[in-house]
ZAMARGU-4260 file (C-alpha; in steps of 0.2 Angstrom, whole numbers, plus 5000, padded with zeros to 4 digits):
<rodrens>
0) 4582/5174/5228 | 4582/5155/5224 | 4598/5145/5227 | 4606/5135/5214 | 4599/5119/5220
5) 4581/5127/5220 | 4583/5132/5203 | 4589/5115/5198 | 4573/5108/5206 | 4562/5121/5197
10) 4569/5114/5180 | 4565/5096/5185 | 4548/5086/5188 | 4553/5085/5206 | 4545/5102/5209
15) 4528/5093/5208 | 4532/5081/5223 | 4520/5086/5237 | 4529/5098/5250 | 4523/5087/5265
20) 4534/5073/5259 | 4549/5085/5256 | 4548/5090/5274 | 4551/5073/5280 | 4569/5066/5283
25) 4564/5049/5274 | 4573/5051/5257 | 4586/5040/5249 | 4594/5039/5232 | 4595/5024/5221
30) 4608/5017/5208 | 4606/5008/5192 | 4602/4992/5200 | 4588/5001/5210 | 4597/4998/5227
35) 4593/5012/5240 | 4609/5023/5243 | 4614/5036/5255 | 4622/5052/5249 | 4639/5045/5253
40) 4636/5031/5241 | 4634/5018/5254 | 4618/5007/5256 | 4603/5014/5264 | 4590/5002/5273
45) 4571/5005/5272 | 4570/4998/5290 | 4584/5010/5297 | 4580/5028/5299 | 4599/5032/5302
50) 4602/5028/5284 | 4589/5041/5277 | 4593/5059/5272 | 4583/5075/5270 | 4575/5079/5253
55) 4588/5093/5249 | 4603/5082/5253 | 4598/5069/5241 | 4593/5081/5228 | 4610/5089/5229
60) 4618/5072/5227 | 4608/5068/5212 | 4612/5085/5204 | 4631/5084/5207 | 4634/5065/5205
65) 4622/5059/5192 | 4633/5045/5186 | 4632/5037/5204 | 4613/5040/5206 | 4599/5036/5194
70) 4586/5045/5205 | 4578/5048/5222 | 4566/5038/5233 | 4555/5040/5248 | 4554/5028/5262
75) 4536/5024/5268 | 4535/5024/5287 | 4519/5018/5296 | 4520/5032/5309 | 4517/5045/5295
80) 4500/5037/5290 | 4504/5036/5272 | 4499/5021/5261 | 4508/5019/5244 | 4499/5010/5230
85) 4511/5004/5216 | 4502/4999/5200 | 4513/4990/5187 | 4511/4988/5168 | 4496/4999/5166
90) 4502/5013/5156 | 4508/5015/5138 | 4525/5023/5138 | 4523/5031/5121 | 4505/5037/5121
95) 4503/5040/5140 | 4487/5030/5140 | 4482/5021/5156 | 4472/5005/5156 | 4454/5006/5162
100) 4456/4994/5177 | 4470/5006/5183 | 4461/5022/5180 | 4447/5015/5191 | 4459/5013/5205
105) 4466/5030/5202 | 4449/5038/5202 | 4444/5029/5218 | 4459/5036/5227 | 4458/5053/5219
110) 4475/5058/5227 | 4492/5063/5222 | 4498/5051/5208 | 4514/5051/5198 | 4522/5040/5184
115) 4535/5027/5189 | 4552/5028/5182 | 4549/5015/5169 | 4535/5025/5162 | 4524/5009/5162
120) 4516/5011/5180 | 4510/5024/5192 | 4512/5027/5211 | 4497/5034/5221 | 4500/5042/5238
125) 4485/5042/5251 | 4483/5044/5269 | 4474/5030/5278 | 4477/5012/5285 | 4481/4996/5277
130) 4469/4984/5284 | 4476/4967/5277 | 4492/4958/5277 | 4501/4954/5260 | 4507/4967/5248
135) 4505/4962/5230 | 4492/4955/5219 | 4493/4951/5200 | 4479/4960/5190 | 4475/4959/5172
140) 4492/4961/5163 | 4500/4970/5178 | 4500/4970/5197 | 4495/4981/5211 | 4506/4983/5227
145) 4501/4991/5243 | 4513/4996/5257 | 4513/5007/5272 | 4530/5003/5280 | 4548/4997/5277
150) 4548/5000/5259 | 4556/5014/5248 | 4548/5020/5232 | 4557/5028/5217 | 4550/5046/5215
155) 4549/5055/5198 | 4538/5070/5201 | 4529/5066/5184 | 4512/5071/5190 | 4498/5062/5182
160) 4486/5075/5175 | 4469/5076/5182 | 4474/5070/5199 | 4476/5081/5215 | 4493/5089/5218
165) 4491/5085/5237 | 4490/5069/5247 | 4472/5066/5252 | 4464/5056/5267 | 4456/5041/5259
170) 4453/5029/5274 | 4438/5021/5267 | 4444/5020/5249 | 4460/5011/5254 | 4451/4999/5265
175) 4440/4995/5250 | 4455/4992/5239 | 4464/4981/5252 | 4448/4970/5254 | 4447/4969/5235
180) 4465/4966/5230 | 4473/4958/5246 | 4462/4944/5249 | 4476/4932/5248 | 4491/4934/5259
185) 4504/4931/5245 | 4505/4923/5228 | 4513/4907/5235 | 4510/4888/5234 | 4503/4876/5247
190) 4516/4871/5261 | 4524/4854/5255 | 4521/4838/5265 | 4510/4847/5278 | 4525/4856/5285
195) 4521/4871/5296 | 4533/4884/5301 | 4540/4882/5318 | 4549/4899/5319 | 4543/4916/5316
200) 4549/4927/5302 | 4560/4937/5315 | 4567/4921/5322 | 4572/4914/5305 | 4580/4931/5300
205) 4590/4931/5317 | 4595/4913/5315 | 4600/4914/5297 | 4610/4930/5301 | 4620/4921/5315
210) 4623/4904/5308 | 4640/4899/5301 | 4636/4906/5284 | 4627/4921/5292 | 4639/4934/5284
215) 4634/4928/5267 | 4615/4929/5271 | 4617/4946/5280 | 4627/4954/5265 | 4613/4951/5253
220) 4598/4952/5264 | 4602/4968/5272 | 4613/4976/5259 | 4606/4971/5243 | 4612/4962/5227
225) 4629/4957/5223 | 4636/4958/5205 | 4623/4944/5200 | 4606/4948/5206 | 4598/4931/5203
230) 4613/4922/5212 | 4611/4934/5227 | 4592/4929/5228 | 4595/4911/5227 | 4608/4911/5241
235) 4596/4920/5252 | 4582/4908/5247 | 4593/4893/5251 | 4597/4900/5268 | 4578/4902/5272
240) 4573/4885/5265 | 4583/4877/5278 | 4572/4885/5292 | 4555/4884/5283 | 4548/4875/5269
245) 4533/4887/5268 | 4535/4897/5251 | 4523/4910/5258 | 4533/4913/5273 | 4549/4914/5263
250) 4541/4926/5251 | 4535/4937/5266 | 4552/4937/5273 | 4560/4942/5257 | 4548/4957/5256
255) 4558/4964/5271 | 4575/4962/5262 | 4585/4974/5252 | 4583/4962/5237 | 4565/4967/5231
260) 4564/4971/5213 | 4551/4972/5199 | 4556/4956/5191 | 4550/4946/5205 | 4532/4945/5200
265) 4534/4943/5182 | 4529/4926/5176 | 4542/4914/5170 | 4531/4909/5155 | 4514/4915/5150
270) 4502/4909/5163 | 4515/4902/5174 | 4521/4905/5191 | 4531/4921/5196 | 4550/4922/5195
275) 4552/4924/5214 | 4540/4909/5218 | 4549/4899/5205 | 4566/4903/5214 | 4558/4899/5231
280) 4552/4883/5225 | 4569/4878/5218 | 4577/4882/5234 | 4565/4872/5244 | 4567/4857/5232
285) 4586/4857/5233 | 4587/4859/5252 | 4588/4841/5258 | 4592/4845/5277 | 4580/4856/5287
290) 4579/4864/5304 | 4574/4853/5318 | 4573/4861/5335 | 4577/4845/5344 | 4593/4843/5335
295) 4599/4860/5330 | 4603/4870/5346 | 4613/4881/5335 | 4611/4884/5316 | 4623/4872/5306
300) 4631/4876/5290 | 4619/4874/5275 | 4623/4860/5264 | 4626/4866/5246 | 4626/4858/5229
305) 4643/4849/5227 | 4656/4858/5217 | 4668/4848/5207 | 4686/4851/5211 | 4700/4852/5198
310) 4706/4835/5201 | 4688/4828/5198 | 4684/4836/5181 | 4680/4825/5167 | 4685/4832/5150
315) 4669/4832/5140 | 4665/4826/5123 | 4659/4839/5110 | 4640/4840/5111 | 4637/4839/5092
320) 4618/4837/5094 | 4617/4856/5099 | 4618/4860/5080 | 4604/4860/5068 | 4603/4845/5056
325) 4613/4852/5041 | 4627/4857/5052 | 4626/4841/5063 | 4626/4830/5048 | 4641/4838/5041
330) 4651/4836/5056 | 4647/4818/5058 | 4651/4815/5040 | 4668/4823/5039 | 4674/4815/5055
335) 4668/4798/5049 | 4677/4800/5032 | 4693/4807/5039 | 4692/4796/5055 | 4697/4810/5067
340) 4689/4816/5083 | 4673/4826/5082 | 4682/4841/5090 | 4694/4844/5076 | 4679/4849/5065
345) 4665/4855/5077 | 4676/4867/5086 | 4679/4877/5070 | 4661/4876/5065 | 4655/4887/5079
350) 4666/4903/5074 | 4662/4900/5056 | 4643/4901/5060 | 4646/4916/5071 | 4656/4925/5057
355) 4642/4921/5044 | 4630/4930/5056 | 4642/4945/5059 | 4636/4961/5065 | 4618/4958/5060
360) 4612/4953/5077 | 4616/4954/5096 | 4608/4945/5111 | 4603/4956/5126 | 4599/4951/5143
365) 4590/4961/5157 | 4605/4965/5167 | 4612/4975/5152 | 4624/4962/5145 | 4626/4961/5126
370) 4633/4947/5116 | 4639/4947/5098 | 4643/4932/5088 | 4662/4934/5086 | 4672/4920/5094
375) 4691/4918/5096 | 4694/4899/5095 | 4710/4889/5097 | 4712/4870/5094 | 4727/4861/5103
380) 4731/4846/5093 | 4748/4837/5089 | 4756/4836/5072 | 4749/4821/5062 | 4732/4822/5070
385) 4724/4828/5053 | 4719/4844/5061 | 4722/4854/5045 | 4709/4843/5035 | 4696/4846/5048
390) 4699/4864/5049 | 4698/4866/5030 | 4682/4857/5029 | 4674/4868/5042 | 4679/4885/5034
395) 4676/4880/5016 | 4659/4889/5015 | 4667/4905/5020 | 4680/4903/5006 | 4666/4899/4994
400) 4657/4915/4999 | 4674/4925/4997 | 4676/4919/4980 | 4658/4925/4975 | 4663/4942/4984
405) 4678/4943/4973 | 4669/4939/4957 | 4657/4953/4961 | 4671/4964/4965 | 4679/4960/4948
410) 4663/4964/4939 | 4661/4980/4948 | 4680/4984/4944 | 4677/4981/4925 | 4662/4993/4926
415) 4672/5005/4936 | 4686/5006/4923 | 4673/5009/4909 | 4665/5023/4919 | 4683/5030/4923
420) 4687/5030/4905 | 4671/5039/4901 | 4675/5052/4915 | 4692/5055/4908 | 4685/5059/4891
425) 4672/5070/4898 | 4685/5079/4909 | 4696/5082/4894 | 4682/5090/4884 | 4675/5100/4899
430) 4673/5119/4896 | 4672/5133/4908 | 4654/5136/4913 | 4649/5118/4911 | 4645/5106/4925
435) 4660/5098/4931 | 4659/5079/4928 | 4659/5068/4944 | 4673/5054/4945 | 4666/5037/4948
440) 4668/5029/4965 | 4681/5015/4966 | 4673/4998/4971 | 4678/4991/4988 | 4681/4972/4989
445) 4670/4964/5002 | 4678/4951/5012 | 4673/4938/5025 | 4689/4931/5030 | 4708/4936/5031
450) 4724/4926/5032 | 4741/4932/5038 | 4737/4950/5039 | 4746/4964/5049 | 4736/4974/5061
455) 4737/4989/5050 | 4730/4979/5035 | 4716/4972/5046 | 4711/4989/5052 | 4708/4994/5033
460) 4699/4978/5030 | 4687/4980/5045 | 4684/4998/5040 | 4678/4992/5023 | 4668/4977/5030
465) 4656/4983/5043 | 4647/4966/5044 | 4663/4958/5050 | 4677/4945/5046 | 4686/4931/5053
470) 4705/4928/5054 | 4709/4911/5049 | 4726/4904/5056 | 4728/4885/5052 | 4744/4888/5063
475) 4742/4901/5077 | 4760/4901/5083 | 4764/4916/5072 | 4749/4926/5080 | 4755/4923/5097
480) 4773/4927/5093 | 4767/4944/5087 | 4760/4949/5104 | 4770/4961/5114 | 4772/4951/5130
485) 4779/4937/5120 | 4792/4948/5110 | 4801/4956/5124 | 4789/4971/5124 | 4792/4975/5106
490) 4776/4969/5099 | 4760/4979/5101 | 4746/4968/5094 | 4739/4961/5110 | 4729/4977/5115
495) 4722/4978/5097 | 4715/4960/5097 | 4708/4963/5115 | 4699/4978/5108 | 4692/4968/5093
500) 4686/4954/5105 | 4677/4967/5115 | 4670/4976/5100 | 4678/4993/5105 | 4678/5007/5093
505) 4695/5009/5084 | 4703/5025/5078 | 4715/5024/5063 | 4728/5038/5060 | 4740/5035/5046
510) 4752/5048/5039 | 4746/5054/5023 | 4729/5047/5025 | 4713/5054/5032 | 4708/5048/5050
515) 4696/5034/5050 | 4685/5028/5064 | 4679/5010/5065 | 4663/5008/5076 | 4659/4992/5084
520) 4671/4981/5074 | 4667/4963/5072 | 4682/4950/5071 | 4682/4932/5075 | 4697/4921/5075
525) 4700/4902/5072 | 4715/4891/5071 | 4726/4878/5079 | 4743/4876/5087 | 4753/4861/5093
530) 4753/4858/5112 | 4772/4857/5113 | 4773/4874/5104 | 4759/4881/5115 | 4769/4877/5131
535) 4785/4883/5124 | 4777/4901/5121 | 4773/4901/5140 | 4756/4909/5135 | 4747/4904/5151
540) 4762/4910/5162 | 4763/4927/5154 | 4744/4930/5151 | 4744/4945/5162 | 4731/4955/5152
545) 4719/4940/5150 | 4722/4938/5131 | 4721/4919/5132 | 4705/4919/5142 | 4697/4927/5127
550) 4699/4911/5117 | 4688/4896/5118 | 4701/4881/5118 | 4698/4863/5113 | 4711/4851/5119
555) 4704/4834/5114 | 4712/4817/5116 | 4719/4812/5099 | 4724/4794/5095 | 4743/4792/5093
560) 4740/4779/5079 | 4724/4780/5069 | 4717/4770/5054 | 4719/4779/5038 | 4702/4781/5030
565) 4703/4790/5013 | 4684/4790/5009 | 4677/4806/5002 | 4663/4815/5012 | 4646/4813/5005
570) 4644/4828/4992 | 4626/4831/4996 | 4630/4833/5015 | 4644/4845/5011 | 4633/4855/5000
575) 4619/4857/5013 | 4631/4863/5026 | 4638/4876/5013 | 4621/4882/5008 | 4616/4883/5027
580) 4631/4895/5030 | 4627/4905/5015 | 4609/4907/5022 | 4616/4914/5038 | 4627/4926/5028
585) 4612/4932/5018 | 4602/4939/5033 | 4601/4957/5029 | 4613/4968/5037 | 4607/4985/5043
590) 4614/5000/5052 | 4611/4993/5069 | 4611/4975/5075 | 4594/4966/5077 | 4591/4965/5096
595) 4587/4947/5101 | 4580/4946/5119 | 4579/4931/5130 | 4563/4924/5137 | 4561/4923/5156
600) 4563/4904/5157 | 4579/4905/5147 | 4586/4919/5158 | 4582/4909/5173 | 4592/4895/5166
605) 4606/4907/5163 | 4605/4914/5181 | 4606/4896/5189 | 4620/4891/5178 | 4630/4907/5183
610) 4626/4905/5201 | 4635/4888/5201 | 4648/4894/5189 | 4654/4908/5201 | 4655/4895/5215
615) 4665/4883/5205 | 4678/4897/5201 | 4684/4897/5219 | 4690/4879/5217 | 4703/4885/5204
620) 4719/4894/5204 | 4720/4912/5199 | 4725/4909/5181 | 4711/4897/5178 | 4699/4909/5187
625) 4703/4922/5174 | 4697/4911/5160 | 4681/4907/5171 | 4677/4926/5172 | 4675/4926/5153
630) 4664/4911/5152 | 4648/4921/5154 | 4652/4932/5139 | 4657/4917/5129 | 4640/4909/5133
635) 4630/4924/5127 | 4640/4924/5110 | 4637/4905/5108 | 4618/4908/5113 | 4617/4920/5099
640) 4625/4909/5086 | 4614/4894/5091 | 4598/4904/5091 | 4601/4912/5074 | 4606/4895/5068
645) 4589/4888/5074 | 4580/4902/5066 | 4587/4900/5049 | 4583/4881/5051 | 4565/4886/5054
650) 4564/4881/5072 | 4561/4897/5081 | 4557/4916/5078 | 4572/4927/5077 | 4568/4940/5090
655) 4567/4930/5106 | 4579/4916/5112 | 4571/4902/5121 | 4576/4889/5134 | 4581/4876/5121
660) 4594/4888/5114 | 4600/4892/5131 | 4601/4874/5136 | 4612/4870/5120 | 4623/4885/5124
665) 4626/4880/5142 | 4630/4862/5136 | 4643/4869/5124 | 4651/4881/5137 | 4652/4867/5149
670) 4662/4857/5136 | 4674/4872/5135 | 4676/4874/5153 | 4681/4856/5155 | 4695/4859/5142
675) 4700/4875/5150 | 4705/4866/5166 | 4715/4853/5156 | 4724/4867/5146 | 4729/4877/5161
680) 4735/4862/5171 | 4745/4854/5157 | 4752/4871/5150 | 4760/4874/5167 | 4767/4856/5168
685) 4755/4852/5182 | 4752/4834/5185 | 4738/4832/5198 | 4744/4814/5202 | 4761/4820/5207
690) 4757/4836/5217 | 4760/4837/5236 | 4741/4840/5238 | 4736/4824/5228 | 4748/4814/5240
695) 4740/4822/5255 | 4723/4817/5248 | 4729/4799/5245 | 4735/4798/5263 | 4718/4804/5269
700) 4709/4792/5258 | 4720/4778/5265 | 4715/4783/5283 | 4696/4780/5279 | 4692/4797/5271
705) 4695/4808/5286 | 4710/4814/5296 | 4712/4824/5312 | 4725/4838/5313 | 4734/4829/5327
710) 4735/4812/5317 | 4741/4822/5302 | 4755/4830/5313 | 4760/4812/5318 | 4763/4807/5300
715) 4780/4799/5299 | 4785/4806/5282 | 4780/4824/5288 | 4769/4825/5273 | 4758/4838/5282
720) 4772/4846/5292 | 4779/4845/5310 | 4771/4860/5318 | 4752/4862/5321 | 4751/4878/5312
725) 4759/4871/5296 | 4748/4856/5297 | 4732/4866/5298 | 4738/4877/5284 | 4741/4862/5273
730) 4724/4855/5277 | 4716/4872/5272 | 4725/4871/5256 | 4716/4855/5252 | 4700/4863/5256
735) 4704/4878/5245 | 4708/4866/5230 | 4691/4857/5232 | 4697/4841/5240 | 4686/4842/5255
740) 4681/4851/5271 | 4688/4854/5288 | 4678/4858/5304 | 4680/4856/5323 | 4672/4841/5330
745) 4671/4833/5347 | 4681/4817/5349 | 4687/4805/5363 | 4680/4802/5380 | 4684/4820/5385
750) 4674/4826/5371 | 4688/4839/5367 | 4686/4849/5351 | 4698/4844/5337 | 4700/4849/5319
755) 4695/4835/5307 | 4697/4835/5288 | 4684/4825/5278 | 4689/4820/5260 | 4675/4824/5247
</rodrens>
């Protein structure tokens, strides 16, 4: 009698996997990121048999814990005599048709073949010997990979019809295929400047693992990706580029890591180099110091791109040129006519454009992140700064759209009243046996913005307006006062607005009314508040749920005295802006958002930005870091707005965001990052010039930019402390806040080792 697990196998395609593979203890599981896993949900390693399991163990784990594991995989080991051929992008997922060039390889092997998990490739298992180095070759629109060791393969059991159900001995055939497709060692570039590797692959891996940053290298190289795949790969490439500037060698070493993924060999652009070779080349170009066996008796700390500390941050001007001409011209004209900083208009324009787009579209990137165009924006500006005129000009198109919606509603209401009167007449004349008259449907007012509404009223508005709305608050103080953490726990609005920002579904239960369910609600927010009021509310201090971090905050320098210029903006420029916003709002709204993908080069830009962004976060205090954690989500929302804006302006196609849109979005998010630092510092009454850390840094600077722990301890004012332990702790605080670095160095005639702090 079959066991429950055997019955499970019978009802899955795994039943078709050849039994000779099932008898080997070379099985692993894999998760959503395709990292190989053990049954206890720890990482498995293709080069470590102790991390592999038997077939039935992984099958049981897959059966019972499907949320943890996406599928099962088999590790290829040279001692078994198996060779695995992986052919990518050769099969149509819908029709199951396989391209001719791949069919030729399948027929030549004539051995067990199954469909890959993506449905667009195939895996061929044969017995034989791989006779050439190198693993991968691009072919037609796809690629062929050949492995015989230290690699795991995802298994599906989806047997390709017409191929044998067993693994066949194909020694001559695999030799022919290797000679045909592995004529090059790897898809690399020439070694720059004639540099030849002086270390073997194994020596480089050993040195990179044992250097001062070796823990970081080991974590990604041997255990797989962190939260950000591309950042993990760039970190490892930077380590390797210190020891070798041969891209082929780096590529070869990476093939033995736990980082390998399908995306590596996809071109950055049509006809361009592959994603992984582009990453390798970037690492080589950015690494200015290299391994020299005559100097480096032990691996030094790798030099990384300088990260700006909080005290060095420059508050950036608003990058108006990211907008298309009708929007850019409008901002410049209004700020000129009112004589106010650009920020007071441009900051509000972005959420206005996002609201006009609404739930029509969403941007999607390969790691599963999705961005809508709803932004929460907040302007900090004092009374008398003319922030209200700037705000009113920016949101004027939405109010114009709303007036048209209301007029349409009034017309529909007049028609409804006529139908209602006719219905009441027919109902009064109705006789038994006749068809019962249907009452007319009451029209619903479509809205694009709301003001001073309660959360209950807003729920009703959202239910009736699937495309979405924006909440306009010229003065945001009332909103923040309504949040529960700022009303002694009596308010309950914060959770609601957090859900809105996330786009989480909302269930509405009202006494005496039928339950309502709002799916994927869309709500943006725009407004301003005086800095003094903002600080009184203690919003940053009490922002435990991260509500404030959902806002993009602009805190521009506003002149205390400005010239009064009472000229009217050019009517044609205003009209062109209003018409442009209306064009965005006229994009047809369907049941589901239009998916907008990101091309390879734009996604690479995003990954490089995110890599640096994550490293920057370590220079900030926990509260600022909370805002930093939301910047990727903000960036995707801004990317969507900019891309759709460019599409409506006739610059790009809608379905694919390009590198220009990504570059503009990154420039805008960098603006908001610089303002976030200013907001979090000033709202906590932190003046960097007056802090103890700044005084320490000034003292180090006066000492020539460096200071030993012993000299710091001798400081007469006890600025760093009296005890060595206290001095070292304070120097470490300087390091943590981004003021410099500390390391042990030899000093004096005795060459004793001392701690020395170096100011950045």
